[in-house]
N, C-alpha and C positions, 0 to 999 in steps of 0.2 A: 027501812033497808037492813036485811039481814046478808051481812057475810059469813061465810062457814070457809075456815081453815084448814084442812087437814095438813099434821106436818108430823114429820119422825120424833115418836115421843124422845122422855129419858136419853135425846140427843141435843150436845150445845149447836150445832150447824144447824139440827129440827128446829129447835124453837129460835135461834139466831133469821135462821130463811123465812116463819113467822110472823118474826119482829118484823123486820124489813121489809118484808111485801103488803104488812098492815100498814105504814109509814107510807110504803107505793101507792095504795089503791088510795087508802086517804086524800092523800095527798093531788091526786092526778085525778079521780076520777069521782069515790063516792068519798066525797065529806064527813056527810052527816050517817054513813052508816055504822050499825053494832056489828062488832066483832065478834067469835064465838068460834072456840076451837077443839077441836078432835084430834087427839092423839095418838096415833096408830104406829102400829108393831110389827113386825113379820111375825107371822106365824105360820105352822106345820101344811097348813090347808089358807091358802091365802083369798081372799073373793071383798068384794068390794060389795055390800049391801047399800041399795036405794037410797036407805033412807038416810045413808050417811048425807049422802044430799040437799037438804034441807033448807040449805038459804039463797035468797033473792043472786046470789051469786055465790057461785064454789070452787075452793080450788084445795090446789094439792099442790105440794112446796117437801120437797127432798124424801117424797117416798116415791113408792111403782105408779106407774098409770092407769088409769082408767078411763073406760070406753064410754065412762055415762055422758046420755046426751046434757044432760044437768048440768057437766064441770064444764068452765069459765075460763078458769086458769089453771095451767099447770107447767110446773118448773122443778127440773133434779138434775141430778146429776154423774148418778152410778151406773155403772157401765152393767150392770141386771135388774135395767128399768121395765121391763115389761115381763109380764104376766105371760104372753106368751107370744105368736108369734101375728094373731089373730090384732091383736091390742097394739104393736109395734110399726102394723101397715093402718088401724083408725090412725093409728098415730101421724103417719107418713101419709095420709091423704084429709089432714086439718089444713082448714084456708083458714084460720082465725085468726092469726098470725098471735095466742096469748096461750101456745102451750108450744113448750119451750125445751129442747134437753139439748146438753155439752157436758159428756163423761172426761175429760182435759178440765172441768174447772176443778182444782181441788174444795172446794165449795160450796155447797148450792147458796147459803149465803153473796155468797163474791159474785156470782153465774147470776142471780138475780140482780144485783146491784148493778154489775155490767150490763144487761138488758135492758135494765127501765133508764137505766143511760143514754145506751145507744136506741135505741126505738123512741122511747117515751121524750127523750131528754129533761130525766127525773135523778138528780139526786138528794143523797143527807149528807154531808162535811158531818156532822153532830155523828152520824154513826159508824163511822171510817175505822173508828175502833173495834166494834162489835163487826164487822168484817174481818179487818187484820185478823183477830184470834177467833174468826173460824175456819179461816185456811188457817191459819197453825193449826187448831184443836182439831181438823175433820183432813187434815192435809195430815198431819204427823209432821207440822214444820217446825218443830221446839227442837231448841239450840243443843239438848241432851235429855239424855232418859231420865236424869236427876230433875230437872224443871218439869215433866210432866210427874213426876212421882210427889215430890218434892212439896209441893203446889203452895207454894210464896207469895202468889201475888192472886188477886180476885178474879179471874180468867181462869185457873186452873181450879179455882177453892171450888167458883159457878159450875164449874163439869164433872167434880163430885156430887152435887147437890141436885144439879138435873140430873143424870144419870143415875144416884141412886134413895133420891125419894119415894116415898111411894103415893098409891096415885098419881093424876094427871093436876089437878090441883091448887099445889103448889110449880110445875112445870109452867102453866100457864097467866101464874100473875106476873114470874118471872119474866114471859114472855111481851103481856102487857109495860110490864117496867123498860124491858129493851128497848122497848119504841121512841124514850124520851131520855129515861138517864144510863147514867154511864158504869160499867160495871160496877168503878168499887162503892159508887151510893147503892147498890144493889145487893155485894155480899155482904155490906156494912146494915144491910136491913136487919132490925130484930131479929122476927118473921124467922130470915134466912138466915141467918147467924144461927137460932136453936134449932133448925133442921140441920144445920153443918156438922155441929158441937160432933155429934151420936155418929155419922156417918164417917167424918175423920177417924175416931176411934175403929169403926170399919175399916175405913182404910187402913190403916194401921198390921192389923190383925191380918188382912188378906192379903199384903207381901209375905210375913210371918205362913202364913197355911201354904202361899204359893212356893217358896220356899224349901219347907218341908217335902212338895207331893213330890215334885220337880223331876222329871227326869232328864237331862241332855249332853245329848250326844257330839256338842260342838255344832251343829248341823238345825236340829230340832229341839227346841223345848215342849217337855210334854207334860199336863195334869189333868188330875181327870178329879173335878169338885162335887160330882153327886151325894157324895157324903155330909157336904156343909151346906147350914144355912146362907150358903152365896150363892145371889142369885144377878150378879153381875162386878165388874173386877175392872181397873185401869189397864189397860192393854197396855199398857207399859213400862208395866212390872216385870214380866221376863225377861224384860232387854237392860231395868235397873240390877235387874238379878246374876244377868248371866248375857254381860253388852258382850259377846261372842262370837252365840246365836242369830242366827241369822229368820227365824220362820216361830213361830207360837203356835201349838192344837191344844183348846181343853175342851172339854165338858160340863157340862151345870145342867144342874134344871133351875129352872124357875118359876114361878102360877100357872102357868099358863103354855107350857114347854120344853123343850131336852135342848138344847142348843150347844153347837161344835162350834167354836168359834177360831178363826186359821187369822193369826198375820204375819207382817216385816218385816222385821229390824230396820229400825230409818237412820237407825246408825253406821249401818250395816264395814265393816270393810271389805267385803266377798262381795262378787256380782250377783243381785237376785237375778232365777231368773224365771221364774214359776208367775206366770197371774192368777189367784188367788182365787178370782170370782168366775173363772172359767174352770175352775178346781172345783170350787161352792157347787157351779149350775149342775156338776154333773149328779150331785144329789138334792138335789132343787129347790138349792138358795142361791146364795150371789153377792155381791158388795163393791168392789175397787180392784184393782189390780192387786195393790197390796195389803185391802185385808179386805176376810171374808168371811160367811159366818151362815150356816145349814139350819132352820130349825124343822125341828122332828116332836110327833105328839106329849104328853109327859110321857107316857108306859111305853116309848120308844126308848128307855134308855141305851140296851144290852145292840138296839140297832145304832144310834148315835155311836157308841163306844169305837162298834164296827167300821161305819164311818171315819171314826177317826182314826183312827189303826193304820186303815188304805189309807189316808191321805198324809200321813208322816209318811212312809214306807214312801208316800210319792214326791214329795221334799225331798227327800236325802239322795232319789236316784236324779239324775241330770233331766229337765223337761227335755 
């Protein structure tokens, strides 16, 4: 038997969700199954090809819903979980008890752990560290911006590897290790250290670039990275550099999209009144109340910049 797990790629919570789900399914339903993983990324035109669901059992974790009849399991916690109203209605009508959604959870990993315990009496005490850090990372529960940016522990170093490594092979190896190994053991593996070292150098360089390219009016930090070969950055860098700011808006180009990222300062001294997922949904994006993003085609840089400018102005106004 083969279990296909579609997960949010290059995302700590996506990887941790896939690992926790693997343990749960293997130890509760399919002990002899082969688990195969497919990393999913948000694109300008998001669809699920039926060929993605090639397992005897198919699951999506920490990613949008699919109405495919081949989908067996689904767990998600994003406000923008549905591609269409029809998909949402399809989910509401599902009677399998194996498709679950709650945007109140900080992480999808924590949600899977909670529902596995509640509905199936399954617990994995040795994965409590993984659940804890998924909540911290995806829920922006770091003690400070420095903890998130200075990368002084195994979890934050693994975040850098998962988010920055090329391709999905290393991430999927980390998923398999997360099922049984501690975060300290994983980051200490020579192959992961080899991936980490150049990514750490790029991380330090990105701090300098963001400092150079940012404008900060005390409410919104904005920077455009489309002129740099940067496909991603730690979303906490702006608050490390500009701790009084409330929001961040940025534009950057990756290999498959132009992305507008919108975030809020978890340590803000003033109230955060905007729902960022709702703002991003106006442009076809989504996310959570406190962090969101929009994907545009690679050739739509000016469109992305215009959206970013409009969002900056919206964030400066009272909602």
